[in-house]
N, C-alpha and C positions, 0 to 999 in steps of 0.2 A: 258917605260910605266910601271906604278906601278899597279900591279894586286891585291895588298893586300886589298884595299877598296872593290873591287868587291868580293873577296873571303869572306871577313867579312860579307858583305851584304847577300851573298848567305847562309852562315852559320847561320846568324841571322834569315833569312826567314825560313830556314829548322827547326830551333829550335822552332820558333813560330808555325809552322804548326804541329810539333810533340806535342807541349804543347796543342794546340787547340784540336787535336785528343784525347789526354789523358783526357782532360776535358769532351768532348762529351762522351767518353767511361764511365767515372765515373758517369756522370749524367744519362746515359742510364741505368746503374745498379740501381741507385736510383729510376728512373722512372719505372723500371720493378717491383719494390716492392710496388708500390702505392696501388695495389689492393690485397695485401696479399703476402704470401711467395711464392717463385718460387719452384715448385715441384722438387724433386731430379731428375737429368738427363734432366731437361728442361732448357730452356733459354728464358728469357723474357726481352725486353728492350723497353723503351718509352723515346724519347728524342727529343729535338729541334735541328734540323740540321743547320738551318739558320733562318733568320728573318721570313720567310714565310713557312717553311717546318717542319712538325712533323712526326716522324716515330714510329710505334708500330711494333715490331718484336718478333715473338715467334717461338721456336723450341721445339718439344716434340716427344716422341715415343708413337704411338697409340696402341690400344689393339691387333693389329696384328704384333707388334714389328717393325713397319715401321716408319722411321724418317719423321716427318712432319715439314714443314716450312711455315710460313705465315708472309708476310710483308705488312703492311698497311701504306700508305703514305697520309698525310693530307696537302693540300696546302691552306694556309690561304690567302684569297684575300679580298679586300675592300668590296665586295658584298657578302661574305660568305666563307664557307669552302668546299673545294672539297676533296673527298676521293677516293683513288684507292687502291684496295686490290688484291694482286697477279697480274695476267695479265689482270684484268678487267679494263675497261675504267673508267674515273673519273665520279663521281656523286656528287651532292650537298647534304651536311648534312642538315637534317631538324628535327624538333621536339625533341623528347627525345634523339636521337643520338647526335644532335647538343648540347643539354644541357649537356650531359655526357662528350662530348669532352671538352667543356668549363670548367667543373668542374675538369677534369683530368689535364688540362693545369694550372689551378689555384693551385691545390694541388701539382703538379710538381714544380711550382715556389716556393711555401712555403717550400717544402722539400729540394730542391736544395739550396736555400738561407740559410736555417737553417743549412744544412751540411757545407756550406762554412763559415758561422759565427762560428760554432764550431771549424773548422779547424784553422781559424784565431786566435781565442781565445787561442787555444792550442799552437800556435807558439810563 
């Protein structure tokens, strides 16, 4: 029995998963800067996890020197966008919040594609 094709396929799948993870991490950094510089000691990320899921993640130190973490998840569905923040249940985006999310997604797309275009031109 020849195991070489199976090993190659596993290695290729692992490399693909690592590459996808690296792309998401890179895009998350770009997305985190959409609305200004990230303060020193803070972390902010905004990214598209898959076709239907967007994530906004922030970490910062508050005025009491306590580390704070907030993750917001957006699930894009055919009938609208649902938002869950922290341990809260999902609620539907509406009005200005829905418009702001749409603008953020559009800006993210332009920034990420622009970054990839620059990288390809430099290669």
